[in-house]
N, C-alpha and C positions, 0 to 999 in steps of 0.2 A: 504494500500500500504506500502511496506517495506521502512523504512527510510535508507538513504544511505549517507555514508561519502565519499567525493570525494578527491582523492589524486592529488594535483596540485603542480606546481613549474616550474622553468625554464627547458628547455630540458636538458637531460643528467645529472641530479643531483641524480639519484637513485630511482626515483618514481616506475618504473616497477620492479626493484630489490626488493624494499620494498613490493610492491603488491604481488609479487611471494612468498616472504617469509611468508606473512600473510595468503595467500589463497592457496599456492602451485598450482597456476593456470597455470604456464608456459607462462606468457605474454612475448612477444618478447622484448629482450634487445639488445642494440647495442651501440657502442661508437661513435654515431653521433646523431645530433638533429632529432626529429620527427620520432624516431623508432616506437613510438606509435602514431597511427592516430585515429582509432576508439577506444572509451573507452572500457576497459575491466572491467567486473563486476564479482565479486566473493563473495561467502558466507564465513563468518568467524565465527568460534566457539569462544565463549566468555569464557576465562579461569576463573574458579570460584572454589576455594578450598572448598567453602561451600557445593558443591554437594558431594564431597568425605566424608565429615563429616556426612551429612544427610544419605548417603548410609550406613555408618558405624553404625548408630543408628537405621535406619529404612530400612533394606535390601530390595532391589528390584531385579528383574531379570536382568534389564539393567538400565544404567544411560545415560541420554540424555542431553547434554549441549544446551544452547540457541545459536542462531546465528543472525548475521545482515550483511548488505551488505557494501562492499567497492567497489569503482569505481576508476580505474586508468585512469586519463585524460591526454591527450597528453600535452607536454610542451608548455608553453606560452612564447612568446618573446616580447621584447620592440616593441611597435607599434601594438600589437594584437588588441587593441580596434579600430584601423583603418584598420584592415584586414591583418596586417603583419603575415608572417608564414601562419598558417591556423587559424588565430586568431578568426574570427567570429564563426567558427564551434566549436572551443575549449571553447570559452566563453559561448556559448549556452549549451555545455555539463555541465559546472559548474553550470549553472542556474538550471539544473535538479536535483542536489544533495541537501541534507538538511544541511550538514555541510562540512567544508573545512579542510582537513589535508594538511598543507602547508609544503612541503619538501624542505629543504635548504641544499646545500652542505656545509659540515663543516670538510673537510679533504683535505690534500694535496696529489696529485698523478699526476706526469707529464705524465703518460700514459693514463690518462682519460681527454678528452677534456672538457674544460669549455666554454660555449657558448660566454662568454664575454672575455675569455682569462686570467681571474684571479679569485681567490677564495676570495669573499667578501660577506659574508652572509647578511649584512645589505643592501647592494646595491641590492642583489638578491631579498630580501623581498620587498624592496621599488619598484623595477621594476614591480613585480607581482601586488602589491597592487595598484600602480598607474594605471595600465591597467584596473584593476577591477573597480577602482573609475571612470575612464574616461568613461568606458562602462556604468556605472550606471548614470553618469551625462548626457550622451546622452539620455538614457531612460527617465530620469526625465524631461529633457527639452521637449521631445516629449509629455510626459504626461501632463506637465504644459500647453502647448499650447492648448490642448484639454479641460482640466479641467477649465481653466480660463474662457473660453467662457460659460461653463455650470454654473459656480459659479456666473455669473453676474445676473442670475435669482433667483428663490426661491429654487433651488436644494440644500437641506441641506447636502446631501451626498457629492456633488461636493465641497461645501464650506469646509467641514471637510477634504476632501482629499487635497484640495488646501493648507490648513494650514500645513498639514504634508509635502507636497512637498516643500513648502517655508521654512520649517525647515531643510529639508534634503539637498537642493541645496547648501547653503553656507557651510555646513559641508563638502560636497564632494569637493567643490572648494578649501577648506582649507586642503584637503588631509586626512580628517577624515572619517573612515568607518561608514556606517549607524549603525552598531551594537554598536558603542560607544555612540549613542544618547539615551536619555530616552524618552519613550512614555507611555501614559496611555493605559489601556486595549483596548479601542476602536481604538486608533491610531495604536496600534500594529497590529490589524487586517487589517488596511489599508496598513501598511508597508508590511505585509505578502503578500497581493495581488499584490504588485508591483514587486515581484520576483527579488529584487535587489541583486547583487552578494555580496556586502559588508555588507549586512544585515545578512548573514549567520555566525553562530559561527565558530571560527577557532581554530585549534590546530597547533602549530608550531613544526615541527620535524627536528632536526638537524641530518643530516646523518654524523655521526662521524667516526673516524678511530677506528679500532679494539683495539688499545692500550688504547683508552679512554673509553672502555666499562664499566670497573669497577667503574669509577668515571667521568662521562661526564663533570663535572664542571672543570676538569683539562684542558679541551680543550678551547683554547682561542676563537675558533670559536663558540663553544656552548654558551659561556658566552655572546657573542654578540647577538645571537638568543634569549637567555633567557631574556636579558635586554630589547630587543625590545618587546617581548611578554608581559613582566611585564608592560610596559608603556601602553599597549593596554588592560590590564586586562585579558590577555589570558595565556594559559599554554604552556610551552616548554618542550619537551622530547628529549633526545639524544638516537639515535639508530644507530648501525653500520649495515646498511642494508645488505651489502654483506655477512658479518659474520653471521647475523641472518638468512639469506637464507640457509647457510650451516648448521646451528644448526637445522633448521626446518626439514632437511632431515635425521637427526640422530634418532636412536631408543632411548627409554627413558634412558637406562643405559649410552649409549655413550653421550647423551645430558647432563646428570647429571655430568659426568666426565669432559666434556668440560667446563661447566659453573663453576665448582669448580676450574679448572685450571685457569680460567679467573678471579676468585674472584667475581663471579656474582651469586646472589641467584636465579634469574629466567631470562628467555629470555626477552630482552627489548621489544620484540613484545607483550608480555603479558601486559606490562604497556601501550603500545600504543593502544592496542585493548580496554582495559578497559577505557582509557581516551577518546577514540573516542566514545565509547558507552555512556559514561556520557555526552559528548559534544552534542550528539543527544537528550539528555533528556530521555534516556532509563533507566529502572530499571528492576529488576528480581524478580519474585515470583516462588515458587516451589510447585510441587505436589510430594508426596512421598509414597513409598511402593507399594506392589503388583507387577504388571507387569513392572512398570518403575518408577524411580525417575527422574523427569524432571524439567529443568529450562525453564521458559517462559518469554519472553520480553514484557514489557508494557511501554507505555508513561507515564512519571511522571504526577500525577494528575488523573489517571484513577480510576474510581469507580469499586466496586466489580462486578456488573453485566456485565460490559463491559470487565473486566478481564476474567470472566468466558467465555464470548463469544470468547475470543482468543483461548480457547481450543476447543469449539464447539458452533455453533450458538444456539443449543437447550439449552445449559447451561445458556445463557443470556436470551433467550425467556422465560424459565420456572424458572428463578432464585427465590429461596426462601430465602436462607441465606448462609453465608460462615463461616465455622469453621476455625479459624485462630490462629496460634501461630507464634511468631517471630523466626527467625533462632537463635538469641542469647539466647532465652528462652530454645530452644531445646538443644543447645550446652552446656549450663550451667547445665541443668537438667540431660542430658544423656539418657533420655528415654521419650517416649510419656506419659507414665503413670505418671512420675514424673512432667512433665509439667502440667498435669491436677491437680495433687496433690498440686502443687504450685499456682494453680488458674490462670495460664498463657494461658489457652486455651479459646479463646473468640468466641462468636457468633456475627457476624456482618451482618448488613442489607444492603439494596440497596444504601444507602448514604455513605457507608464506602469508604474512599479513600485508595487505596492499597499502601502499603509501601514496599520499597526494602527489600528483605529477608523474606517476609511473606511466611509461609508454609500453604497451603490452601487445604481444601476439600469443594467443592461447593455442596450445596444441591439444587436440582431443580426438577420440575415436569412439564412434557409436555404430 
């Protein structure tokens, strides 16, 4: 199943604008709360300059980037955990995604309504996080009531889950997200099965003004978001969503001219997409030459046979070995022949753990 990053935030902070810029999907936008009700889902190409370099060295008929999913979820309001707005439905939509991209308004504009009447990024973040924590606390309390009964007997699994729940509850009551807690490998599996909202990794996105694109740190609002993210061990990125949507509509030449005029090397969306990809624990391997050079997405920690299966199930079923060279080795050598000459082409077996940037040819027999 595809992994999905969910875009969340208060109503009217630029979530759908950002989603449209990323996916060119045309989600409805309006200057009022709850313009988005049902979640919008779009596929996003992952920008990766390594593909261009591989194509330069090992020409193919076409180049295919990898993709992953973004979901635009309707705005959450204060009281969502108690059903305010369309709270219960929206919280359930968040439960279905694998990571959270939390969009926060970080610009002034009297023509765009703010749901609370003022621009205050920290208050906005805390409002959302409180609602997610309250929803988790309710879920934990319900689960505790059930597990405590089972743990009174000899049920070892119930006892293990009870210990995890008893660790989680006081953290939530203190306003700490579940992702801030440390668990061993077994306990992590228990946490995963609870589907708690605050257990999901988060990326904070400050929706900044166009004037701050070249250096988001000049924005007083961005700094508030960045400081909050740092306290949580999370990352913050500044993106001017409305401007990025306009940039996304330009052809390559006009886009380059616009970015140069703004003093920006690449669209902020590229940084956002890569950061979201990393947040989901995703990495990329490549196949090169012939009909196509292609980027493939895999989950960090995947072994070679399972990576082969991403291309085709027969590749995994009949896996023999993988011929692997790193992107860096190819980039440095400048040719496949030179990689071999340098002793950097490797044969790997079924226990090999794939690395980001691997260029692979799988050998199989079915």
